[in-house]
N, C-alpha and C positions, 0 to 999 in steps of 0.2 A: 830702477833708479828713477827718481822723481825729476820733473822738468828743471827745477832750480838746481838740483845737484848736478845734472848733466851740463847745465849752462855754466855753473861755477868751474866744474872740471875743465870745460873747454876753454875757459879764460885763464886756466893755469892756477886757480886758487881753490880754497875750500869754502864751503858754505858756511856763513856765520851761524853761531849757535842760537841767535834770537830769531823769533818768528814774527811776522807781521800780518797784516790783513790778508785774507784769501778770498778770492771772488771766483764765481763760476761763469761769469759773462765777460766776454772780451770788451764789449762796449763800456761796461762799468770800469774795467781796468784802464781803458784809454782815458775815460774822463777823470778818473781818480789821479792818474799820472799827470794829465794836463793841469789838474788842480794843485799839483805840487805835494801830494800826499804819499808819494812813493814811486817805485819803479815797477813797470808792468813787463811781465814775461809773456810774450805773445808772438805769433808769426808776423813778420814785418809787413806782409802784404795786407794784413787787416788794418794797419795804421798808415798806409801810403799817403792818404790825404793829409793826415796830421803831420807826418814827417815832411811832406812837400811844403806845407804851410808853416813849417818851423815851430809847430805847437808841441811837437815831440821830437826828441833827439835820440838816435840809436847810441848805445854806449859800448865801448870796448869793441870786441870782434862782432861782425854782423850775425849772420845765422848760425844756429846750432841745429843740426838735424834732430827732428823729433824721433822718439823710439816708440811711440804709441801706435795704435792701429784703429781703423774703423771696422765695424762688423755690419754686414748686410743681413738682416734677419726678416722673417715674414711668418705670418700664421701658417700652420701646416695646411689648413684647408684652402689656402689662397695660392698655393704653389704653382698652379696652372693658369692663373688669371693672365689675360693678354698684356695689360700694362706692366705687371711684374715680370713676366717673361721677357718683354722687350727691353726693360731697363736692366734686368739681370744679364741678358745677352750683351747689351751695350757695355755695361761696366766691366764684364770679364773679357770682352774681346777688343773694344775700342779705347777704353780709358787707359791712359799710361800714367805711371807714377811721376810726380814732379821731381824726383830725386834720382 
């Protein structure tokens, strides 16, 4: 399920059949929404300043949990490098999900 589909479902509605602009940078989405060119679907923590300054306004229900994932990958020949090992240990032992 795509992010917009999940968002519309969480709002209790169906995604409209029309498509709009699509961007791959959150900063561009924020500026486009501020400029009045549409709605941005992004994590609210990325727009906290703009929301606090009333340049952006959350609509309908607040957050919808994301279904995506991040992958931690590295070159095979670097699997024992000290910085990589330290980060890998930290991320698997100390980092906790936000949800």
